[in-house]
N, C-alpha and C positions, 0 to 999 in steps of 0.2 A: 345619888339615886341611880339604881340600875335600870338600863333599858333592855326590856325583854320583848321578843317577838313570839307570839303564839300563832301557829298555822294549824288549825284544827277545824274540820267542817261540821263536827257535832257541837251545836251551839251550847247545849247544856254543859258539856265538859269544858268548853272554852271559857264560858262565863264563870264557872266554878274555879277553874285554875286562875283566871285573871283576878278574881276576888281575893284569893289567898296570896297571890304575888303582890298585889297592891298593899296588903297588910304587912308585907315584908319591905315596904318602901320601894317598890319597883314601879317604874313607868312602863305600862304594858300597851303594846299595839297588837290587835288581834285581826286575823284574816281567816276567812272560811274558804278561800280559793287559793290553790297552790301557786298558780302563776303570779297572782297579785302579791302574795306574800314574798315570793322569790324576788320580784322586781323591786319591792320596797327594801328588802334586805341588802340588795346590791348597792343601793344608793344611800343607805343610812347605817351608821355604826350601831352595834348592839352588843350587850354583854352576855346574852344567852338567847338561844332559840329553842322553843318547845315545838316539835315538829311531828305531825301525824304522818303515817305512811300513806293511807288511802285518802287522796284529795282530788277534787275536780281540777281538770286542765293540766296539772303538773303534780306528779306524786312525790312523796317525801324522799324516796331514794334519789330521784333525779334532782330534786332541790339540793339535797346534801352534796351529791357529786358535783353539781354545777357550781355551788358556792366554793367548794374546795378548789375546783379548777380555776376559779377567779381569785384564789389566794385569800379568801375570807376565812380567817382562822378562829373566829369566835365560837365558843362551845355550843354544841347541839345535843339536846336531849330528845331522843326519838321515841315516839309512842307506837307500839305495835299491838295487834290483836293476838290473843293467846294461840290461835291456830297458825299464825304467820311466822313459823320458825325460820324459814329461809330469809324473811325480811330482816330478822334480827342480825343474821350473819351479814347480809348485804349492807345494812345500816352501819355496822361496825367497820366493814371493809371500805366503805365509801367516805368515811371520815367522821361519823357520829362519835361523840364522846361517851355517851351512855344511852341506855334504852330502858323503857319502863313498859311492862305488859299490861294491857287493859284486861279486865277492870283493875284499877289500882286505887289504893287509899290516898287521900289527900296528905295524910301524915308522911307516907312514903315519898310522895312527890316533893313535898317541902324539904324533906331530908336530902333527897338527891340534888335539888336545886341549891341548897345551902352548901353541900359538899363540893359541887362544881364551882360555885362562886368563890368558895374558900381557896380552892386550888388556883384559881385565876389570881386571887390576891397574893398568894404565896409566890407564884411565878413572877408577877409584876414587881413585887418588892425585891425578889432575888435579882432580877434583871437591872433594877435601879441601883442596887448596891454593888454590882460587879461592873467594873469599867470595861472589861473585854474578856470574852470567852471564845477563843478560837482554837480549834483542834486541827492539826495538820498531820497527815500520814501519807507518805509517797505523794501521789498527785491529788489526793483528796483533801479538801479544806472545808471545815464545818464552822460556821459562825452562829453561835447560840443566840446572840441578841437579835440579829437580823433574820434568824431562822433561814440561813442561806447556805447552800452546799454547792461547791464548785469542784469539778474534776478536770484537771489540766487546764485551769482557768476558764472553763466553760460551765455556766450555771446549770445545775440539775434541778428540775422541778420535782419536789416531793410533796406528797400529801402530809397533813399534820402528823398522822400516826406513823408514817414512814420516817419522817424526820425524828420523831420522838424515839422510835426504835433505834435508829442509827446513832443518835446522840447518846442514848443510854449505853449501848454497846461500846461506842468509841471512847467514852469517858472511863471505861473499865476494861482496857485491853487484856485479853487472855482469860477473862472471867467468863465462865460458861453459865448461861441462864437457861433453865428449862422453859417450856412453853407456858406453863402455868405461872411461873415467876414473871414472865414478860407480860402476860395478860394482866396480872395484878399491878405491875409497875407502870405500864404504859396506858392501859385502859382504866386503871384505878379501882376497878371492882373485880370480884371473883367470878369470871365468866366460865365456870366449870363446864366442860363439854365443847368449848369453842376454840380449842387449841389449834384447829386447822386455820383459824383466822390469822394466827401468827405466821403459819407456814405461807399463806398466800401473800402476806405483807412482805415477808423475807424474800420470796421469789420475785415480787415486783421491785423491791429495793435493789436486789442484785442485778436485775435486768437494766436498771438505770445507772448503777455505779461501777459494775464489773465489766472488764473487757470480755471475759468469758464467764458467764454466770455458772457454768458447770465446773469451772476451776477458779473459784473466787480468790481475790487477793485481800479483801477487806473483811467481809462478813462470812465467817467460817462455820462449818457444822461440827459439833462434837457428837459423834455418832452415838445414837442411843440415849442422848441426854438433851441437847438443845443447841444453842448458838452462842458464838463468841466473836469478838473483834480481834483481828490479828495483832499479835504482840511481837512479831519478828521484824 
């Protein structure tokens, strides 16, 4: 049985979503208050969070950012209003795995939830079947199973998406990915028009792992195309 947290202050939406998730054999805990939901999520393991942006006491963006800062890596599906374009970008950049725009159909919600949980199952099985996946290049060391990155033996704290970006590039050194490819591969959906999200993640990643972000040793730019990991 999956454990799902819903943090949504519109009671009708919350109850409808909960009903359909329970039909999918999920155990659901619902909160109408952002801070209460956040505090519960910090203390309890969950397989998925469905998180609204506009919440009393603590908004969805702050909840997502704070959970990732606490290294809670469970997937988050963020709900946004149609007019809140900037919130979609912020949600993705603070660590949300997907977003859904209100009003949405229950069929679409269920499809997104199934897709997210299917990816979690694939990742879990992959990690169970691989004894060790460690990549090393110069002073950089990436441990896939522990999702741990060290630079000169010092741990570097990355958000889930920063880690996924780095790992994808590092496992394919010299291969250039354009921004749309990276959106599809790392965020798993086609976020057309959000290529700048990739740029901001790359910039933050370089700030953490490069001695000089303006002259990177690891994550390189293929001008006019996209990004690649050094193969020299």
